[in-house]
N, C-alpha and C positions, 0 to 999 in steps of 0.2 A: 310795833314795827316802825322804823324811821320812814319819814316821808321821802320819796325819791324826787329830787328836784327835776323840773322840766328843762328842756333845752334852753340854753342861755343862762342858766343858773348853776349848772354843774361846773365847778372850777376845773380848768384844764391845768395839768401839772406845769409849773413854770418852765422846766427844762424842755417840755414838748413845745412850748410857745416859741422856743428859740429855733425850732426845726423848720425846714422848708420842704414842700412837696417836690419830689424829684422824679424824673423819667428820662430815659436815655436820649430822646430827641424831641422834635416838634410834636406836641401832644394833640395837634389838630390835623395831623396828616397820617393817613393809613393806620388807623387804630384797630382794625378788625383782627380779632383772635391773636392778640399780641402777648407774648411772653417776654419778660425783661429780667435781666440778671444784674445784681448789685453786689459790690464788695466795699468793705471799709476795714482797713487794718489800723491798729492802735496798740500802744504799749502801756502796760501797767507795772508800777513799781512793786506792787504786792498783790496777792489775790484778795479781792475785796470781800469784806464780810457781808455787805449788802449791795445788791446791784439790781435795779429794775429797768427793764427795757420797755418803753412805751412804743407801740408799733401799730401801724395800720397800713392798708393799701386799698386802692380802688381799682379792681374789685377784690383781689385776694393776694395773699403772700404765703410762702413757705420759708421758715426761718432756720438757718444753720449757724452755729457758733463753733468756731475752731474745727470745722469739718463734720460736726455732729448735728443731725436733724433734731430740732427742738419742738416746734409746734407749727400750727397753721392758723390762719384767721383772715380778716376779722369776722365777727358775726354780721349777718346781712343787715342793711340799714339804708337810710336816706342820706344823700350828700349834705343836706341842710344841717344835719347833726350827725356826722359820720362817726361810727363807733371805732374806738381804739382798744387795744389790749394792753394789759400791764403784766409783764412776764418777769418772774424772779429768775435771773440768769446767773446768780452769783456762783453756783456750783459748776457752771460751764466755763467760767473765766479762769485765767491763770496768770501768774507773774510772767512778765515779758510780752512777747508779740501775741496779739489776739486778732481774730477776724470775725466780723459779722458778715454773713453772706445771705442773700435773699433772692429767691425766685418769685417774681410777681407776675400777675396775670390780669389782663383786662380784655373782655370779649368784644369791646367796640360796638355792642348792641345790647339791648335789654332782653329779659326773659321773665320767667315766673318767680324769680327771687331777686332780681336785680334790675335797676333802672339806670341806663347809661345816660350820662350828662355831658358827653363830649370831651371829657378829659380823663387821663389816667395818672396815677401817682403813687409814690411810696412816701410815708412820713414816719420817722422813727427818732427816738431820743433815749440814750442810755444815761442813767443816773447811777454812777458807781462812786459815790463820795466826791473826792476831789477831781475825779475824771468824769467828764460829761462829753458825750459824743452825740451829734445831731446830724440828720440828713441835710446836706448842703453840697456845694460844688467841689468839696474835697473828696467825695465818694467817687467811685468808678462804676460805670454802668454800660450796658449795651443791650440791644434786643437779642434775644436768644437765637442763634443761627440754627438752621436745619429744621425749622418749624414750617409745616405746610399750612399756609394761611387760609386756603379755601376749602378746608376739610368740611365734611358734611355735619349738620347738626346731629347731636346725639338723640334729641327729640325736639318736638315743637316747643317744649317748655324749658329746655336746659341748654348746656353749653355744647360747643362743637367738639367733634372727635379730636383727640390729640395725636397728630402724626409727627414724629421727630426722626431726623436722620442724625444719629450719634457720630457719624464721621465728621460732622461740622462742629462738634462740641468737645473740647478736651474733658476727660472724665473727672478731672480734679479741680474744676472751676471754683468749687466752694472750699478748697483746701487752703490752709495758711500759706504753704510754700508754693502755691501756683504762681507761675510767672505770667503776668498779664501782658498780652501783646497790644499792638496799636489799636485794635478794635475796642478796647476798653477806654472810655473817655469820661471826662467830667459830664455829669448829666445836666439837663436844663432844670432850672429851679423856679419855684413860685416866689412871689414877693414875700409872703408870710405864711404862717401855719393855717390861717383861716382865709386863704385866697379862695375865690369862687371856683367851683361850686361848693366847696367845703366850708360853708359859712360858720360852722361850729362843730365841735367834737363832743362826744359823750362816751363815758366808760361803757365797756361791753355789757355789764349788768348781769351776766351769767358766767359760769365757769368756762374755762377752756374745755374743748371737747376731749374726752378720754380717748386715748389711742393705744393700740397694742398690736403685735403681730398675731394674726389668726393662725390656729393650728393647720397643718398641712391638709389640703383638700385631696379628694380622691379622683383619679382618672377613671372614667367609666366607659369611655368610647374612643375609638381611633378610626381614621380613614385617610387614605391617600388618593390622589387623583391628579388630573391635568387641568390647568387653567384654560378657560375657553376664550379669554380676551387678555388685553394688556393690563393685567391686574396691578402691576407695579405703579401705574400712573393714575389710578382712579382716586377720587376724593372721598369715597364712602366704602369702608372696608366690609360693609354688610351687604353690598348690592349684588355680588356676582353669582351666587349659586343657589340661593334659596327660592328664587323665582320658580325654578323647575323642581324644587324639592331636593333634600339632601339628608342622608341618614348616616349615623355612625355604626360601626360594628362594635359589639361589646368588648371592653378591655378593662384591665386592672392596672393599678400602679398608684404612685404618689405624685402630686403636682409639683412637689419641691425637687423632683428629679425625673424629668421626662427625657427618655432617650430617643433622639430623632436620627433616622438613618440619613446617609448622603442622598441628595435629591437630584434628579436629572433636570435639564432645562425645562421650565414651565411646569414642573411637578410641585405639588404641595403635600404636606402632611399636617393633618388636623387632629386635635385632641380635645375631647369633651371632659370638662372638670366639674365635679359636683361638690359644693361647699357644705352640703348637708342640710342647710336651711338658708333662708334669706339672710344675707350679710350686707354690711354697709362699710365702704372704705375705698382706699386707693390701691389698685393692683400694682404690683412691682414684679419686674422680670429681670433675671440675671442669666447671662449666657457666656460662659468662659470659652476661651480658645477659638474665637470666630476668625474666619478668613477675611471678613469684611464684605459688606453688601447684602448679608442675609436679612430677610424681612420677617419680622415677627408681628402677626396681627392678633388682636384680641376682640372678642365679641361677648356680650353679656345678655343673659336671659333670666326671667323669673321662672319659666316653665319650659319643659321639653315634651315632645310627643312620645307616645308609647314605643315607637320604633327608634328612639334616640334621635329624633329629628328636631332641630331648633324651631321654636315658635316665633318665626319672623314673618310679619305681614306688613310690607312696606307702605301699603296704601291706606292704612287706618289713620284715624284723626290725629293721633299723637306722633306718628311716624317714628317709632322707636328704632334707633340704630346705634346702640351704645357700643362703642369699640374704640380701638386705637391702633397705632402702628409704630414700631420701632425698627429702624434700619441700622444694622450693627456696624461698628468700626472693627478694624482688625484688632484681635486680642480679646480682652475681657470686657464685657458690657453689663451695665446695670442701669435700669431706669424705673423710676416710680412715677406713675401718672398723677397728674395734678388734681383732677376732680374726683370727689368721692361718688361712687355709684352704689346703687342698691340692686342686688341680684342674687341668684342662687347658682346658676350654671354659667360657665365661662368656656369659650372656645379659644384655643391657642392654635394658630396656623403658622407653619414655617415654610418658607420658600427661598429659593436662591442659595441653598446650602450645599456646596460641593463636597463637604465632608460631614461625618457624623457630629451631632451636637448634643449637649445636655442642657435642657432648658429648665430653669427653676422659677416657679410661679408661686408668689406669696401675696398676702393681703395685709395692708395696714388698716385694721378695723378702726372705726371711729364712731363715737356717739356721745350724746349728752350724759354726764356722769349721774345717772339716776340713782345708782345704788339699789338696794333691795331690802330696806328695813321692813317693808310690808311682806306678809307671808300668808299663804293659804295651803292647807293640806287636809285631805279627808280620806276615807277608806275607799272612795270610788275613783279608781285610777283614770277613768275617762274624764272626770271633772278636774282632776289634778293636771292632766295634760292640756285641757282647755285653758285653765288658769295660766299655766306656763307659756302656752302659745300666745295668749293675750299679753302677758308681761313682755315676752320677747318682741312682739309686734310693736308694743309701745316703745321699747328701746330702739327699734329700727326706725321709728318715725319721730324720734326725739334727737334733733341735730342742733343747729344754732337757732332753731325754731321748731314748733310743732309742724311737721310736714304731713301732707295727706298720705304719701307713700314715698319711700326712697327710690322707687323704681322709675317711673316715667316723668314725674313732675318735681317732687321735693318742694311743693308750694305750701304756703302757710294758710290753707283754707280755714276760715274761722268757725264754720259749723263743726268741722272735724276737731279743731283745737279745743272747743268746749268739752267734748267728750274725753279728749286726751288729757285735759287738765284733771278731770275727775279720776282717770286712771292713775295719773301721777300722784295725786294727793293720797291715794290708797297705797301706792308703791313706796313713796319716800317723803311725801308731805311738802315737796319743793314747789313754791309758787312763782319762781323767778321766770321760767319760760312763759307762763301765762301773763305775768306782768309786762314783760318785754313785748310780747305779741300784742297786748292791749294797746300799747303806745304806737306800735307800727300800724295797726289797723286805723287808729286815730289819725295817723300821719298821711293817709292817702284817701281822698274823698273827691266826689264830684263837686262842682261849684255850688250845687244845691245841698250838699252835706251828706249824701249817701256814701258810706264807706265801701271800698272795694271788697270783693269776696275773699281775696288774699292779697297780702302786701309784704314787701315791695313788689311791684309787678308792672308790666306793660300790657297786661291782658285787659283791655278796655271792654271786652265782651264778657268779662267775669265780674260784673257789678251786680250784686245780689242784695236787694233791699231787705230780704228776710234775714240775711246774715248780719246786716246792720242791727237788727233787733236782737240777734244772738250776741252781738258785741255788747249791747246794753246789758244783757243778762250776765255776761262774764264780768262786768263791773261788780255785779252782785255776788257772783261766784267767788271772786277774789276776797270780797268782804266776808263772805260766809266761811271761807277757809282760814283767813288770817285775822279777822276782826278789824281790819283797816279799810276805811273808805277813801284812802288817798288817791287811787286811780280815778274815782268819780270826781273828786275835787280838781285834780290835775288836768283832766281832760273834759272839764265841764263845757268849755267852748265847743269842742267837737260834738259833745252830746247835744248842745243847744242847736248847732247847725243841722245835725241829723234830724232832730225833732222838728225843726222847721220844714224839712222836706216832707215828713209824714203829715204834718199839719196842712201844708200846701196842697197835697194830693188826697186829702181826706174830704169826705162830704160834710159840709158845715152843719147839717141837720143831724146826721146820725153819728158823726165822729169816725166813721169807718174809712179806712184807707183803700184806695182802688189800685188795680193792676196798672202798672206803668210799662207800656210796651217797649220802651227804650232799653229796659233792663231785664235781666234773667231772674224771674221769680222762681227760685228753686223749690223750696218747701220740702221735697223729698224726691228720690228716684222712683216715682210711681205716678199713676194716672190720677192725680188730684185735680180738683177744679181750681182754675187760676184766673179766669176772666172775671171782670166786674169787681166784686168785693168778696174775695174768698174768706171763708171762716178761718182756715188754718193761719193765714196771713194775719188776720185781725185778732185772732186769739193770742198769737205771739206778741202783737203790739200791745194788747191789753195786759198781758202778764209782764211785759217789759216796763210799761208805764208804772205799774204798781210797784215793781222792784225799784225803779228809779225814784219813785216817791218816798219809799222807805230810806233810800240812801240820802235823799235830800233832807229828810227828817234827822238822820244821824249826823249830818253836817250842819244842822241848825238853819237850813234854808227852808223855812216854813212856807213862804210864798210859793216857791217852786213845787214843794210837796203838795200843796193844796191844788195848784193848777193841774198837775199831773193826775191827781186823784179824781178831779172833776172830769177830765178827758176820759179816764179809764171807766168811770161810772157811766158816761154817755155810751161808750162802746159796749159795755156789758148790757145795758138796756136794749141797745139795737140788736145785739146778737141773740137776745132772748126771744126775738121774733122768729128765729130759725128753729126753735124747739118744736118737735112734733107732738102730736097728741099722746103718744106713748113715751114721751120724755127723751127722745134722741135728738141729736144735733145735725141739722142739714149743713151742706158744705158752702153756703154763701148766697149772695144775691147777684143777679145778672146786672149788666150795665143799666138796664131799664128798671131795675129794682125788684124784679121777680125772684122768688125763692127757688133755688135749684133743687133738684130731687135727690141728688147724691147725698149720702151720709157716711163718710169715711170713718175708719177707726181713729185716724188722726184727729178729726174734729171731736169725736166722743171723748178722747183722753184729754185733749187740751181744754175742752169745754168743762169737764169735771175739775181739772186742776184750777181753772179760772173761776169756778163756782158760778156758772151761768144759771140764772134763775129758771126753774122749770125742768132742768135735766133730772132724770130718774136714774140714779147710780145703780140701783138694784136691777132695773131693766137692762141697762147698757151692759152691765157685767154678765147677766145671764144670757142675753140674746147675742151679744157681739164679742165682748172681750174674752170671756172664758172659753167659748167655742174656738176662738182663734188661738188661745193659749194652749188648750189641751188637744185640739184636733186640727189645727192649721186651717180653720174655716174662715174665709175672708172674701170680700167683694173684690172688684177689679183693682182697687187702690191698695195693693198689698204693701205693707210697710217694708222698707229696705232694712238691710242689716245694720245700717246706721240709725235710722229713726226709731227702730223698735226698742231702743234703750229707754225711750220715754214711756212706752207702754209697759215694759218690764218693771221699771221703777215704780210706776203707779200701782201695778198689780201687787208687787211685793209689799209696798206700803199698806195695801188694803188686806194683807193677810194671805195672799195667794203665792207665797214663796215656794211651796212645793211644786206648783205648776210652773213657776218661773224656772226652777232648776231643771225640770223635765224638758221644757222648751229649749233651754240652752244646750242640754245634752243632745237633743235631736238635731239641732241646727249647727252646732259648733264642733261636733266630733270629727267631721271630715276636715275642717280647718285645722284642728289640733294635729291630725295625722300629717297634714302638709307642713305644719310648723309655725305658720303665721295666719292671722285672720284676714278675711278677704273684703274687697270692695262691695261685692254683692254676695248673696247666698249661693249663686251659681254664676261666677264671672266667666266671661268669654276669654279663652286663652289668647295671649299675645295682644289683647286689646284692653282689658281691664286689669286692675291690680290684684295680686294675691298677697299683698302686704299693706293693708289699710287699717290703721289704728282706730278709725272711727267705728269699727265693728269689734274692737277689743274690750268693750264694756262688760262682758261677763266677768272680767277681773274684779270689778267692784260689786257686781250683782251677787256673785258667789260669797264675797266677804260680808255682804249685808244680809243674805238669806241664811246660808248654812253657818256663817260666822256670827250672824245675829246683830252685828254692830252697825248702827246707822246714826249719822250725825244729826243733832237736834237743835243746835244753837251755834252762833258765830264762834269761830276759833275753837270749835269742839269743846265748849264749856260743858255741854251735856250731850248725851247720846240716848237712844232707845236701844234696848237689848231684848231681842226676841228671836233666838236661833230656830231654824227649821231642822228638826232632828231626822235628817235623811242619812240612812246608813248607821254606822256604829261609832263614828268619831269625827271630830273636826277641830283643827287648830288654826286660828287666825290671829294675825298681829297687824295693827294699823298705826302708822306713825302720825302723830298730830303735833301742832305747835306746843302742846303741853306735855308731850311724852308719848310713849308707846302704849296703846290699848291692846290687851291680850284677851282672847276668848278661847276657851278650851272645854270641850265636852266629850264624854265617853259613855257609851251605852254598854252595860254589862248585865247580862241576865235580864231581870225585870226592873233594873234601876238605871238612871242617867245621872252621872256626876257632872256638874257644871261649875266651871271656874271662870271668873271675870276679874281681871286686874286693871285698875284704872289709875292713871297718873294723878298727882296732886292737881286740884282745880277742876277735875272732871267728875260729873255726877252721871248716873245712869238710871233711867226709868225702866225697870225690869218687868217684863210681862211674858209669862210662860204658860202655854196651853190655854190661853184666853182667860186666865185667872186674874185676880186682883193684882194690880201693878204696885210696885214699891220702888222707892228711890234709894240708891246705894252709892257708897263711895269706897275708894281704896280696893281692898281685896274682898270679893264676895264669892261665897261658895254655897252650893245647894245640892241636895240629893233628892231626885224626883222619881216617881214611879213611871216606868217606860210605857205602860199601857194607857196612860191618860190621853185624851183627845183634846 
């Protein structure tokens, strides 16, 4: 795999260096929640064979060419090396007059995926052979009229609601033949393409998001009523009626054709739409034949109550109020909202309509183009549904980054991202989202070197030192998947700074790192010990140090490898003092150095993974892990739906795959019925997420247990093969850098026929029924007695 150059080394296309950042007016005045429109017309003597448009905007853009929507971007990033897109637009251009039209957006503030740096801008350059077009003073631009600038935030973590009055905006502003009035003017321009704060540019590094129109959703509820306040002038379309409760009457119909009756003054008609499962994308509404002044409001939810009441709780910590407003012009109206939302249920409310209307609601779905080369199928329909729900959840949480949930945050939490990368490797083998995220986490840290829990972000309360340790481990994960240690080499300075923090806050005698009250020591959503010198925290540090030492060896940095190994050895020795007389692991030391009495499952599993001297694996399995696996017996520190993946991985590697499958079936069947996996095993409605890919890990657990395929060497050079024969059949396919690995077994009568297909360069160590293992290549077949144990 080619090394990805760091910022400052990536060549910027020469044509893009000729462009200037543009914006309609003074970029330091009134930037809050700003939409801007741009147009550039030009002539071509012939349709070009090749034409690349390099384009970016701070914060985002939607691109139209000759009246046709093309794509959106860029991917999230930092202004110091702002990302740009390279779009092949040759098929959209024509001989004669052409138009590039762009709707750009800047929030004027930061959130959980964007850091505002005081300026907004659009930068673009078209390279169409002899014709080159760049952003400069020859373009036309203006702030989009009709936008309500003080609309409410959609959530604490995301962008504001979009309210637009289409009476102020001609519907054909992006059409070639649109006649621009005096409001369209030459934009203000930067001095150069790398004017501050955009000191450098970098290519996107990942594909453009896939987009498509989602099939028509179903109307499942309707209600009419009277507004109790001046609802036409409020800034939050979610605020008016759910305080007192509101329910829909059951209804049927299709969202792409909602018939709305004429409404009296202050009367509204609302419709509840179900998209069938969580979806991600930009809602679009079209309403033909309007009188003018009709208001169409949208609201979005993950869940609804049993009586068709929206799950809206305005005083919760995230303050979710996802919605928007369109005020119609006379005649036909169409509007597609700017920001992608994650939701299942949508409410459309119509008011100020003096005559009947037909409202058409559609969704432009979007997501990272994961594909689905990976495959799992067995004869247990519940497990198939669980796998499908996990795969769909991973798709919903794969955007321009691994996001925790598309619902309330869309933040690149790095503990989540690690699990999601494992899901992705088993789905399609693509390591680019992980690689890009590694760079972004490296790009935002405290002065002492601790990386932020998610990045880019303004969430200074979301600095998690344990997620910095997870970031170390993802450098290893990338090497394990691809065989390349490039991220470790590229980000070695960030690694050194972060290690400096852990060294600074470690006890010099024991090597153990202590709890830093300035930051959020997450560890897991459960009652783990955190004060003093926690075991779980230090076990992660130990494991991370040893992985970094191996990477240092791979990159011929022997001195660094030795130093890291010595530190790890000191921590291992210190942690061995926490081993009880029966071979279990206590949860840490107090500030005064006393041993705490708790002994969580987390400490047992990480202690065994880290090979802490004195731990008795047999005792821990029999007394702690297997009772939890088979009977859900656990102390107060119950592992979350996220962290349990480490327990399931450990147990399946130790030969307890049958129990792992049973555990998954017990705890994930309800999630599968919902369609996506959840933030917790029992999330609180309207407060926690029902679409969280950090709990979608049964995707790979099922492929490793029933499918039997487990990676055993970097870049999948070798695997272990030991399927769990649950049921009568299983088909599994896993994409790897070397090709597709296929596993298939069938139980017929008293025989099991097993088939394993390996691509060139991959070997498998086969171990079935605990018998003698053998190493195989290519196609391997076996016929086994089904009654063997």
